[in-house]
TORFI-386062 format. One record per residue: x, y, z of N, C-alpha, C, O in turn. Coordinates in steps of 0.001 Angstrom, whole numbers, padded with zeros to 6 digits, always signed. Atoms other than C-alpha are relative to their C-alpha. Example, Ala and Ser with C-alpha at 12.3 -4.5 7.8 and 13.67 -1.06 7.14 Angstrom:
2
+000890-001190+000000+012300-004500+007800+000900+001200+000000+001936+001181+000665 -000820-001190-000060+013670-001060+007140-000770+001090+000730-000261+002198+000899 
This chain:
169
+000826-000104+000461+009057-002948+016211-001083-000451+000393-000828-001448+001069 +000840+000305-000921+005709-003469+017464-001158-000711-000533-001895-000359-001453 +000918+000920+000431+003574-006401+017386-001119+000011-000390-001974-000473+000351 +001435-000150+000207+000710-005805+015767-000596-001068-000452-001823-001107-000361 +000928+001488+000381-000009-009618+014268+000751-000358+000757+001958-000134+000669 -000960+000651-000858+000954-011496+017128-000075-001315-000808-001001-001644-001550 +000038+000724+000249+002378-014488+016432+001653+000189-001836+002592-000515-002206 -001026+000072+000974+004571-013324+013247+001281+001150+000553+000917+002264+000931 -001370-000545-000809+008295-011892+014616+000321+000674-001303+000325-000014-002324 -000266-000887+000565+009198-008831+012679+001113-000494-001129+000886-000265-002317 -001013+000218+001019+012434-010171+010907-000456-001005-000915-000580-000720-002106 +000889+001047+000689+010810-013446+009762-001167+000266-000802-001516-000455-001737 +001136-000562+000616+007891-011547+008729+000248+000773-001091-000626+000825-001956 -000881-001330+000598+010178-008742+006879+000716-000777-001394+000508-000291-002506 -000424+000582+001068+011967-011044+004538-000273-001387+000151+000394-002017+000972 +000528+001423-000225+010163-014504+004153-000355-000212-001661-000681+000664-002462 +000341+000516+001074+009655-016816+001159+000425+000707-001038-000390+000899-001940 -000619-000420+001270+012267-015047-001299-000529+001309-000246-000378+001751-001385 +000642-001344+000524+010515-011701-001232+000419+000606+001627+000127+000166+002738 -000550-000756-001011+012448-008912+000896-001252+001210+000059-001822+001385-001018 +001308-001139-000273+009543-005945+002080+001032+001543+000410+002085+001419+001034 -000745-001093+000010+011040-002560+002227-000018+001171-000521-000268+001195-001726 +000196-001403+000412+011070+001320+001979+000759+000014-001333+001755-000657-001600 -000584-000315+000821+011672+002673-001101+000017+001551-000308-000914+002349-000203 -000214-001403-000403+013134+005833-001391-000245+000929-001630+000261+000654-002718 +000408-000691+001251+011679+008414-003980+001053+000245-001120+002197+000065-000702 -000997-000270+001629+013672+009208-007737+001206-001508+000439+002311-001393-000090 -000828+001062+000381+015550+005630-006986-000584-000600-001274-001650-000332-001829 +001000+000583+000907+015237+003273-009614-001252-001005+000416-002222-001371-000249 +001444+000885-001070+012849+001150-007081-001114+000830-000358-001942+000374-001147 +000986-000848+000512+010613+003990-007480-000286+000456-001174-001332+001072-001378 +000180-000060+001408+010959+004288-010914-000953-001255-000599-001830-001097-001449 +000992+001133+000393+009344+000737-011336-000461-000265+000968-000235-001416+001341 +001157-000137-000823+007156+001189-008948-000961+000690-000842-002011+000075-001028 +001035-000838+000705+005319+004230-011230+000022-000892-001010-001097-000901-001522 +000548+000823+001040+005859+001412-014065-001045-000895+000250-001935-001163-000557 +001201+000799-000254+003762-000866-012127-001049+000503+000405-002065-000038-000032 +001470-000408-000592+001080+001025-010341-000238+000480-001875-001262-000020-002340 +001131-000285+001538+000384+002500-014579-000271-001181-000629-001353-001451-001149 +000374+001591+000392+000830-001080-015559-001184-000421+000253-001953-000701-000666 +000675+000862-000746-001364-002477-013295-001617+000950+000282-002734+000461+000107 +000933-001120-000628-003700+000659-012037-000391+000766-000814-001574+001052-000630 +000325-000856+000723-003710+003034-014887-000684-000199-001260-001762+000216-001685 +000446+000841+001586-003676+001039-018363-001001-000502-000173-001541-000371-001271 +000857+000914+000708-006202-001208-018121-001287+001234-000003-001890+001191-001076 +000831-000945+000070-008754+001826-017437+000134+000898-000982-000839+001625-001177 -000022-001083+001105-007651+003950-020194+000663+001105+000785+000381+002230+000372 -000690-001361-000407-005585+006365-018095+001478-000045+000150+002143-001079+000079 -001507+000311+000220-002122+007232-017949+000455+000951+001406+000005+002051+001726 -000462-000362-001125-000154+007714-014711+000739+001367+000000+000612+002289+000805 -000938-000994-000046+002399+009979-015858-000509+001407-001043+000370+002167-001448 +000114-001215+000649+000510+012811-017870-001177+001093+000519-001945+001845-000081 +000215-000800-000772-000550+014312-014710-001416+000353-000171-001843+001353+000406 +001656-000206+000089-004415+014131-015726-001157-000479+001209-002349-000169+001217 +000281+000408-001388-005278+012578-012335+000927-000102+001514+000645+000223+002668 -001265+000346-000867-001953+011564-010533+000969+001231+000108+001175+001549-001063 -000587-001284-000829+000064+014643-009052+001364-000617+000587+001660-000749+001775 -001588+001107-000303+003720+012598-009219+001145+001179+000661+002285+000983+001080 -001352-001271-000398+005552+016118-008236-000080+000198+001770+000739+000723+002525 +000434+000451-002001+004072+015394-004250+000831-001066+000369+001269-001099+001520 -000315+001456-000456+005523+011925-004299+000931+000236+000853+000658-000461+001831 -001073-000111-000709+008695+012990-002494-000375+000086+001181+000418-000359+002012 +000278+000135-001613+006928+013438+000733-000785-000906+000459-001168-000937+001628 +000899+001604-000538+004953+010155+000900+001023-001046+000056+002053-001175-000604 -000535+001979-000395+006077+006513+002151-000238-000347-001434-001094+000184-002142 +000223+000876+001089+006571+004212-000793+000750-001780+000593+001878-001921+001067 +000029+001119-000483+006877+000859+000193-000060-001200-000803-001150-001596-001215 +000348+001319+000658+007803-002424-001593+000252-001035+000147+001060-001202+001060 -000731+001275-000112+008270-006131-002125+000727-000253-001363+000410+000343-002392 -001298+000258+000714+011284-007563-004129+000189-001269-000179+000307-002076+000744 -000442+001914-000084+011957-011011-005395+001026-000250+000362+001630+000564+001060 -001234+000135-000513+014868-012798-004920+001234+000256-000714+002386-000049-000406 -001022-000833+001278+016470-010812-008384-000131+001290+000776+000818+001912+000297 +000217-000849-000158+015561-007854-006554-000769+000872-001018-000441+002023-001306 +001101-000698+001125+012747-006880-009157-001349+000238+000949-001681-000694+001682 +001098-000406-000439+009547-005060-007764-000900-000486-000176-001276-000354-001341 +000821+001030+000546+006946-007365-007633-001688+000684+000598-002867+000411+000373 +001552-000486-000680+004472-005173-005487+000478+001334+000814+001674+001373+001102 -000201-001310-000432+004350-001468-003858-001281+000414+000390-002315+000145-000222 +001175-000965-000411+002003+000729-001779+000543+001563+000076+001719+001909-000027 -000258-001522-001119+002053+004374-000450-000685+000570+000962-001897+000423+001119 +001174-000252-001208+000962+005907+002449+000663+001926-000241+001728+002337-000703 +000217-001391+000202+000181+009980+002573-000057+000462+001059-001132-000002+001439 +000315-000275-001041+000288+011494+005717-000958+001545+000018-000774+002732-000251 +001182-001383+000109-002773+013681+006040+000030+000840+001377+000073+002055+001181 +000338-000387-000851-003095+014481+009725+001493-000324+000899+002512-000684+000308 -001383+000119-001085-000259+014180+012838+000069-001559+000615+001084-002058+001102 +000282+001572+000041-001817+010369+013278-000305-000635-001220-000038-001820-001422 +000719+001024+001131-003388+009445+010104+001009+000426-001020+001902+001272-001015 -000499+000906+001177-002384+007966+006896-000954+000049-001163-002072-000438-000995 +001040+000784+001285-004124+007662+003513+000846-000889-000900+001848-000360-001380 -000804+001209+000321-002739+004219+001974-000429+000439-001866-001296+001284-002086 +000291+000132+001641-003101+004184-002096+000465-000589-000664+001593-000923-000301 -001076+000622+001188-001897+002577-004948+000266-001227+000408+001259-001707-000139 -000586+001289-000229-001589-000629-003531-000266-000951-001215-001343-001250-001731 -000359+000974+001544-000183-002962-006616+000589-001217+000175+001604-001255+000870 -001182+001102+000314+001159-006295-007246-000102-000630-001334-001171-000965-001844 -000434+000288+001516+002663-007357-010638-000775-001157-000237-000972-001905+000721 +000280+001022+000472+001011-009892-012737+000576-001086+000223+001800-000955+000238 -000837+000667-000107+001899-013139-012142+000922-000723+001367+001694-001663+001559 -000364+000088-001532+002515-012796-008455-001157+000302+000967-001074+000284+002195 +001287-000281-000753-000801-011990-007321-000631-001311+000498-000503-002265-000270 +000469+000762-000107-002753-014338-005227+000736-000958+000651+000318-002113+000569 -001143+000472-000567+000169-015544-003353+000300+000144+001224+000900-000746+001828 +000020-000192-000921+000075-014042-000620+000834+001497+000578+000814+002058+001674 -001320-000780+000049+002797-011514-001127-000519+001659-000057+000379+002499-000008 +000724-001355-000087+000044-007992-001206-000258-000081+001308-000311+001030+001835 +000575-000035-001385-001018-009184+002402+001455-000054+000749+001296+000324+001909 -001127-000057-001020+002719-009470+003944+000586+001091-000258+001246+001540+000678 -000516-001301+000321+003811-006276+002082-001222+001162+000604-001004+002363+000759 +001288-000990-000818+000397-004612+003701+000454+000067+001035+000878+001164+001398 -000260+000223-001304+001204-005909+006923+001054+000608+000497+001052+001153+001601 -001353-000775-000620+004969-004591+006968-000170+001007-000110+000355+001600+000832 -000099-001171+000007+004061-001280+005690-000942+000617+001108-000794+001747+001574 +000525-000688-001177+001390-001063+008410+000449+000096+001260+000179+001063+001972 -001006-000376-000652+003545-001551+010690+001342+000895+000147+001961+001456+001051 -000954-001232+000308+005923+000424+009385-000166+001703+000767+000520+002442+001474 +000832-001180-000018+003578+003324+009516-000706-000236+001745-001343+000503+002495 +000382-000138-001962+002737+002547+013273+001008+000291+000465+000914+001162+001330 -001556-000270-000972+006362+002713+014490-000066+001354-000599+000092+002034+000416 -000085-001245-000098+006243+006218+012939-001044+000495+000604-001542+001194-000278 +001318-000323-000603+003197+007137+015109-001412+000616-000775-002128+001555-000426 +001524-000045+000491+000150+006865+012621-000562-001177+000791-000048-002227+001175 +000895+000936-000476-002713+005344+014025-001150-000221-000450-001864-001016+000160 +001165-000360+000299-005558+006197+011964+000405-000238-002063+001030+000548-002775 -000313+000073+001166-005482+004544+008330-000912-000001-000728-001687-000929-000497 +000873-000598+000829-007687+006107+005551+000409-001001-001706+001500-001095-002268 +000015+000445+001595-008432+004157+001905-000884-000219-000519-001885-000755-000042 +001127+000294+001080-010200+004192-001360+000218-001301-000418+001253-001523-001046 -000255+001469+000576-010698+000286-002072-001023+000177-001363-002176+000605-001379 +000626+000256+001338-011673-000182-005680-001492-001409+000547-001174-002210+001426 +000924+000813-000262-015021-002464-005270+000570-001676-000236+000096-002678+000298 -000321+001379+000661-013223-005463-006924+001390-000064+001160+002103-001060+001041 -001219+000306-000811-010334-005089-004158-000523-000182+001335+000071-000866+002169 +000267-000518-001691-012625-003942-000819+000012-001656+000832+000229-001558+002040 +000047+001126-000692-012805-007752+000340+001809-000535+000570+001947-001430+001403 -000798+000277-000419-009061-007874+000738+000099+001142+001339+000296+000665+002457 -000053-000991-000751-009012-004645+002717-001087-000403+001658-000934+000199+002720 +001150-000023-000977-012046-005912+005165+000670-001463+000355+000081-001885+001350 -000383+000727-000864-009895-009122+005912+001231+000499+000392+001955-000313+000968 -001056-000608-000618-007178-006891+006763-000518+000712+001221+000291+001298+001941 +000272-000749-001209-009458-005434+009533-000341+001591-000344-000126+002463+000498 +000108-001105+000385-010449-002439+007512-001725+000069+000179-002268-001027+000322 +001368+000354-000210-014542-001346+007901+000034+001444-001159+000890+002286-001430 +000290-000904+000734-016326+000713+005504-000773+001184+000380-001734+001142+001147 +000328-001623-000896-016947+004640+006184-000970+000090-001456-000488+000066-002588 +001561-000883+001228-020375+005678+003694-000179-000996-001039+000110-002190-001120 +000531+000701+001322-021647+004821+000559+001123-000325-001101+002242+000172-000968 -000503-000118+001122-020294+003849-002659+000487+001155-000836-000328+002051-001057 -000005-001376+000863-018743+006471-004789+000925-000304-001740+001012-001485-002076 -000604-000440+000745-016918+007129-007740+001187+000338+000019+001393+001524+000274 -001480-001019+000185-013051+007588-008162+000727-000806-001529+000345-001931-001854 -000403+000380+001097-010936+007108-011548-000860-000553-000801-000341-001471-001437 +001443+000514+000509-014735+006274-013180-000032-001640+000446-000352-002550-000319 -000065+001451-000494-014367+003053-011069-001101+000004+001451-001117+001060+002084 +001138+000109-001226-017256+002105-008024+001547-000336+001143+002560-000912+000746 -001018-000175-000661-014894+002469-004829-000693-000034+001528-001916+000066+001624 +000688-000078-001348-015445+002370-000784+001256+000554+000770+002287-000094+000955 -000800-000467-001424-013590+004520+001779+000009-001054+001127-001058-001577+001449 -000261+000804-000588-012473+002414+003946+001375+000912+001232+002205+001785+000984 -001038-000679-000598-010511+003017+007490+000291-001466+001418-000364-002463+001722 -000522+001071-000829-008477+001047+010221+000863+001298+000877+001687+002174+000613 -000654-000761-001330-007818+002544+013758+000872-000850+000671+000658-002047+000862 -000878+001270-001015-004957+001122+015846+000155+000766+001572+000730+001851+001655 -000395-001006-000867-005034+002143+019614+001272-000395+000415+001804-001504+000374 -001419+000297-001070-001963+002460+021479+000055-000094+000715-000446+000774+001430 -000285+000965-001447-000806-000018+024402+000847+001080+000174+001479+001714-000671 -000793-000479-000885+000734+001740+027293+001530-000781+000340+001650-001639+001215 -001196+000853-000042+004119+000389+027162+000676-000198+001676+001679-000888+001859 
């Protein structure tokens, strides 16, 4: 694994604080748990339904990268999705941390592990749409705002990006 975050070694960083960070396979129980978590945290509070197809097209998700954080009991407590959009570009979306686990660094560690995973697949440009309420998290992760505020799912968002420059080996 590439060391994109100096001082953090992959094994220590990948499994730590009784939380395991790993790929979620589409169609598994962990994937179903991620759907429920995304619905509960991201859609239900704004009066939307993740499962009704009005905004989210779940039929395409088998080709996405799903990553999650699991507690010591194997319960999913955080997840994120990556959608390949070009050879070296990926769109990150629906980053979510379960209530009761927020503001503990779990989301940050999950996001860092996911970036490292995607970098090792060859992705270099990371794009996302951040809710205004969450854009500070992404600024702290090294993302920059592209353009003006816009509306998505009825909420204000910023388009943000981060580009990793490959280092010659």
